[in-house]
N, C-alpha and C positions, 0 to 999 in steps of 0.2 A: 909120569902120569900128570904131575902138576903142570908141565909144559904143554901137554895136550889140552888140559882144562883151560889154560890161558888162551891157547889158540882158538878153542871153541868159543870162549867168551868174546874175544876180539872179533871173530867172525859174526857172532850174533849181534854185536854192537854195530858192525858195518851194515848188516842187513836191516837193523832197526833204523839206522840213519838214512839209508836209501828209502825205506818205506815212508819215513816222515817227509822226506823231500818229495816223494811221489804224490802225497796228499797235500803238499804245500804248507805244512805247519812250520812256523818259526819257533825255535826253541832257544835261540841265543839271546842273551841280554843285549840291549843297545850298546853299540861300540862308540865311544866318544873320540873325536879328533878335532884339531884346530882347522878352521876354514881360512883360506887366504883372503885377506881384506885389502882392497885397493883404495887409494884416496878418492875423494869426490871429484867428479868432472861435470857435474850438472850445471844447467844454465836456465835461468828464469827470464821470460820475456812476455810481452803482450802481443797478441795477434795483430799484425798491421792492418787488417781489414775489419775485424770484429771487436778488437780491443779486449778480448778475453784472455785470461791468464794461461800461459803455457809453461810447463816444466819439462825440460829435456833431461831425462835421466842419464843419458850418455852423450858425449860429444867427441869421443875418440874417432879417428878416421876409418876404423873398421866397420863392417856391417853388423849392426845390432838390430834385433827384432823382438817385439813383444811376443808372448805366447799366442797361439792361434786364438781367434776371436771368441770361440766357444769354450776355452779353457779358463780356469781361475788363475789370474796373474797375482792377485793380492793375497797375502796371508789372512787368516781369519780376523786378526786384530789390526790388519793393514800396516804392520811394522816392517814388512818386506814386500817388494814388488819383483816378481820373477821376469827374466828375459833371457835371450840367448845372444851370443856374440861370436863373430868369426875371428876375433883377435887371438893372438898366440896363447895368452892366458885367458881363454874365454870358455866357450861351451855354455853350460847353464850357469847363469849369474843371478844375483839379487841386488836390488837397490834398497839400502837401509833408510827408511823415511825419516828417522830421527837425526841422522848425521849426514846423509848424502853419500856415504861410502858405498862401495861395490863389494859384493861377496862373490867369490868364485867357489862353486861346489866341486872342489877337487877332492874326491873321496880317495882313500888309500888304494882302492881297487880299480881306480880309473874314473873316467867321465860317465855321466848319466845323461839320458835323453828321454824324449816322450813325456816330459814333466808336466805336472799341474800342482797347484796348491791344494791342500786338503780342504774339504768342505767345512770342517769344524775346528780343526787344530792348526797350530802354527807349524806346519810341516810341509815338506815336499814329497810328492809321490812320483817315482820315476822308474825307468828301466835301465839296467846295465847288462847288456846282452840278454840272456834269458831270465835274469834275476830281477825281481820286483822289489824295490826298496822304499822305505819310509825314512826321511831324514828330518828330525826335529832340531831346532837350533835355539841356543840361548845367547843373548847379546849383553855384553858389558860395555855400554856406549862410552866413547871417548868424549871429553869435554873440548878437545881441540883436534878434530879428526884429520886436519891437514898436517899436523905436527906429529901426532902419534895415533896409531890405529886403535879402533875398538877391538875388544877380545870377543871373538865369535866362535862358539863351539857347536859342532854338529854331532848329533847322536843318531847313529844309523841302526835300523832294524831291518834285517832281511825278511821280507814277508813270505816269499816263496821263490822257487826256481822251476821253470817249466821244463818237463822232461822231453818235450818235443815241440817243434814250432818256435816262432819268435814273435814278440810284440810288433805289430805292423801299424799301430796308430798311437797317438798320444794317450796317456792314461786320463781317465775322467772319473771323478768321485761322485758317489750318490749323495743326494741332498741331506740324508740323515746321518752321513758320516760313517756308515757301516762298511761300505764296499768301494772298490775301485774297479772299473771295467776297461777293457781294451780289445782291439781286434788282434787275431793271431793268424799268421800264414806261415808258409815254409815248412809244412809237416813232412816227415820222412816218407809218408805215403803220398806219392805224387798225384794219386787219383782223388785225394781228399780235398774238399774245398775249404775256404777260410771259416773261421769260427769267432764268436765273441765269448770272452771269458770274464768272470768276475772273481775278485779276491776279497775274502773277509779280512778287514783291517785289524781285527782283534786277534784272530787265530792264525792268519796266514793261509788258511785253506782256500784253494782255488777250485773253481768248478766251471763247466761249460754252460753258457746260457743258451746258445743255439748254434747249429751249423748252418752255413750259408752256401747253398749249391752254386756251382760255377760252371756254365752260365746260369743266370744272367750277369754274374759278376758282382764285384764288391768294391766300393770306392772309399771305405773307411768312415771317418767322421763319427766315431762312436761317442755318444753323449748320453749322460743320464739326465732325466727330467730334473729341472730345478725345484720342482714342487712335489714330485711323486717318486718315492724310493723304489717303485716296482717297474718303472718304464725306462727303456733305453731306446734311443733312435740311432740309425746308421744310414749311410748313403748307399743306395743301390748302384750297380755298375752302369757305365755309359754305353750307349748304343753307337752305331757307326755314324749317325748324323748329328751327334751333340749330346747334351745332358740326358735327354729322354728320346724314346723312339716310338712311343705309342702306348695305348691303354692296355691294362691287364684287368683281370677279374678281381675286384676288391672284396675279399672275403676274410675270414679269420683263420683259414686253414692253410696247409702247405701249398695249395694251388695258387696262393699269392705269387709264387715264383714262376708261374707259367709264362709270364710276359718277358719283355726285354727292356731294360734301361730305365725303369721307374726309379725315381730318386729317393722319395721319402718313405722310410720304413720305421716301424716301431715294434718292439718286442717286449712283452710282459715277462719278467724273469721267473714268475711263478708258473708260466705255461710253456715258454720257450718256443713260441710259434710266431715268426715274423708276419707283420701285417702291413700292406701298402696303404698308407693313410691319405694319399692324394693321388688321384688318377690324372696324370698329365696328358695333354693332347699331343698329337704328332706335331713336332716343330716348336713346342712350347718350352721356353727356358724355365727351369726349376733348379735353383742352385743355392748353396751356402746357407743351409738351415741352422737354426739354433733354438733352444728351448727358451720360453719366457714364462710368465706367471700363468697359473691356472691350466697347466698342461697344454698350453698353446705353443705351436711351433711357428717361428718366424722363418721366412725364406724370401729370396729375391727372384723375380722373374716376370714374364709376360710373353706375349706373342706379337711378333712384328716382322716386317720385311727388311732384309739387309739393304744397305750396310749398317744403318742405325739399329740399335737394340733398345727395346722397351723393357725396363726392369723396375717394377714397383717393389716396395717392401710389403709383403703380404703376411697376414696373421691367420693361421689355420687352427680351427678347433678339431682336434684329432678324433673326437667322438662323433660329432655331427657331420664333419666334412665341410662345414661352413668356412668360407674364406672372405676376409675383408682386407681392404687396402689400408695399411698403417702409415705408409709414406709413398706418395704418388710419384711415379716417373713420368716421362713424356716422350712422345714420338710424333713426327710429322713427315710427310712424304719425301721432301727434299733434304731432310736432315743428314748431315755428314756424321760418320761414326764418332768423330772427335767432339762435335758440338752436342750431339745427343748424350754422350757420356757425362757431360756436365750436369745433366738433369735426371740421370738414372743411377741405380744403386746396386752395389755388388756384394757387400757384406752387411748384415744387420744383426744387432744384439740388443737385448732389452735389459733395463735395470731391474734389480731384484725387487725393488719396491713397486714396480709396475707403472711408474710415472713417466718413463722415457723409453724411446727406442732410438738408438744411434745407428747411423748408416754412413757408409763411405762410397765415394765414386772414384773413377780412374784418373781424376785430376787431383786427388788428394784432399777433397773437401769433406768435412765431417758435419753432417746434419743431424740435429735432434728433432724427433717428432714426439709431441705430447701423447702419452699413452691413452689419454681419455678423449682428446679432441682431434688428434693427429696434426695439429698445427705445427708447421716447421719453424725451426730456429737454427740459423747457420752458426755453429759453434766456432769453427776455425776452418781455414782454407789454404790452398797452395802448398800442400805437403807432398805433391808428386807432380812430375811432368808427364803429360799424357804419352803413353807408349814406352815409358822408361821407368825403371826402378820397381821396388817391391810395393805391393798394394798396402794400404793402411791396415786392413783387417782389424777394425776397431772393436775393443772389448771394454768391460766395465770393472769398476771397483766394487766393494761389498755394500756400500751405502747409497749408491745412486747419485754420487756427487762428482765423479771424475770418469773420464774415458781415456783409454790407452791405445796407442797406434804407432805404426812406423811412419817416420817423417823424413823427407829429404830437404826440408826447408833450409837447413844450415849448410847444404852443399854435399853432404854425405848421408848415409843411412843411420838414423838414430831412433831411439825410443822416446816418445813424447807423451805427456799426460796433459790433457786440457781440463780445466776446472769449470764446472757449470756456474754461471753467475748466481749469486744469492737471490737477486731480484727475480730471476726466472723460476727458481725453486719456490719462492714465496707465492708467485703468481699462480702456478699450477696447483699448489697446495690449497690456495684460497678459492679455486675454481669450483663453483657450485652449479654449473650449467645443468639444467634439467631438474634442479631441486627447488627452484624458486616457485612459490605459490602465487598465482595471479588472482586478484580479487575483482 
């Protein structure tokens, strides 16, 4: 009788464990483990053209990349900068700003991907297969990092494990620090389209934000608004002729998905209904969107005749539909694709303080545009050879003082940080255009 009772208890425990996994609740305490620490390999230099300060986080011969431009690369206190590497002891890595050492996020259960820094905490949010994890770290810095390494401990908490489907985008944290969102595909039901999920960072409970019918398709880029904890954007699928293929009816209901290939979509997590926030015209380039301040979306694009491409940095008010140019591109009838690419923009990201927009081009130039006046400032250049290598896909720190990007300036693919000159910061802070009273 006692043996039967024990079996029943074990069976009930298994059922309870499965039930908790199905609702995504994390019940285990954080598990600590030592992270592998590699010696510094950074290099500082001044840009040969602009004279601005550059910090290369990595100089090894392997391919290193910053996180994608709309993810958070810096920890909340900027103690660690995340990047990825193709090196043998690579994967997700971190640069320790106090010592220059490199961290390898080698968890006991294997590597992680789709990572982003948390919005509020000094933590990494990442996927390991179907499992979503949070890794917080503590650093005991070395006073001589080239002689003996710092002691860095990771404390991992499993937030949830998806019962079906797999994360298909990088994770992205809500601005209030409560949730992380990501796209999910690969469901066992082959007729089911992709979906956007969110996970409560406190409880580990996951829930579906919305399902995305296919067609018109789904191109990922799930991002939470940087100022509104209820809004998530994602990229619609591509049509047969490029990024977009024609207008659809812009409403707030399910009929938004009646069209084909519209790029810019926003969903309110309280309603779960995707809304097309910008109606692109046939043949119009609309690409590489990211959230900025005041619920504005930045994107790159324009309309032009080949082979040259016109691509402004544009600022979209998602409520009114008003669009203004934050960074002008250029097109002329006899322009070659290579020459035009010097004056047109491919990725754009805005600083959290609203003072700057950074944009990159296919020649590896990084331009800053003033958020208020749109005046351009060339920050650094020559980080890519046209037609070769990874794009810079420039992103921001937490304070609006530094930008991060992929660079080929040293002859291989490294992660570089460019520091905005103090004089530029002071100039735009003192700008009172439009506030002067004329007598």
